[in-house]
C-alpha positions as CSV (number, residue, x, y, z in Angstrom):
1,M,53.1,21.2,225.2
2,N,50.2,23.8,224.9
3,A,48.5,25.4,227.9
4,Q,45.5,23.2,227.6
5,E,47.6,20.0,227.8
6,N,49.6,21.4,230.6
7,V,46.5,21.7,232.9
8,G,46.0,18.0,232.9
9,T,49.6,17.3,233.8
10,N,50.4,20.1,236.2
11,T,51.8,18.4,239.3
12,S,51.8,21.7,241.4
13,L,47.9,21.5,241.7
14,T,46.3,20.2,244.8
15,S,43.8,17.4,244.4
16,S,41.0,19.9,244.8
17,Q,42.4,22.2,242.2
18,Q,43.0,19.3,239.8
19,A,39.4,18.1,240.3
20,M,38.2,21.6,239.5
21,A,40.4,21.8,236.4
22,D,39.1,18.4,235.3
23,L,35.5,19.5,235.8
24,W,36.1,22.7,233.8
25,E,37.6,20.6,230.9
26,Q,34.6,18.3,231.1
27,H,32.3,21.4,231.0
28,L,34.1,22.9,228.0
29,R,34.0,19.7,226.1
30,G,30.3,19.3,226.6
31,E,29.5,22.8,225.6
32,F,31.9,23.5,222.7
33,E,33.1,20.1,221.4
34,L,30.1,17.8,221.9
35,R,27.5,20.7,221.9
36,D,25.5,18.6,224.4
37,V,23.3,20.6,226.8
38,D,22.8,17.6,229.1
39,K,26.5,16.9,229.4
40,T,27.2,20.5,230.0
41,M,24.6,20.8,232.6
42,E,26.0,17.7,234.4
43,T,29.1,19.8,235.3
44,M,27.1,22.6,237.0
45,V,25.8,23.0,240.5
46,A,22.2,22.0,241.3
47,D,20.8,25.5,240.9
48,P,23.0,27.3,238.5
49,S,22.7,30.9,237.2
50,N,24.0,32.4,234.0
51,T,23.9,35.9,232.6
52,A,25.5,37.0,229.4
53,I,26.1,40.6,230.3
54,P,26.4,42.1,226.7
55,V,23.0,41.0,225.6
56,M,21.4,40.3,229.1
57,T,20.4,36.8,228.4
58,G,20.7,33.7,230.5
59,G,18.8,32.1,233.3
60,V,18.5,31.0,236.9
61,G,18.2,27.4,237.8
62,G,18.9,24.3,235.8
63,D,15.8,24.5,233.5
64,E,16.5,28.1,232.5
65,C,20.2,27.8,232.2
66,G,19.8,24.6,230.2
67,S,17.3,26.2,227.8
68,S,19.5,29.2,227.3
69,I,22.4,27.1,226.0
70,P,20.7,25.9,222.7
71,N,19.8,29.5,221.8
72,G,23.2,30.8,223.1
73,S,26.8,30.1,222.6
74,S,27.0,26.3,222.2
75,R,25.2,26.1,218.9
76,R,26.2,29.4,217.5
77,T,29.9,29.3,218.5
78,P,31.9,28.5,215.3
79,R,33.9,25.3,215.3
80,I,37.7,26.0,215.3
């Protein structure tokens, strides 16, 4: 079993920890597998902020963070 599969079946996580792990998996799927900005944004808090330190890009709030995703990692990240 790889590490990613183990997260979903780890019985030592509390229910809060499992919920956070599940939400993180949903976020990663929306951003990198589906490459769907709306699905990714659904996993974020109401007023997110995001800064990519090496290039100082990102945004504050849902509109800016959502608009930074298409021009950022989710569409340029190579499929593995």
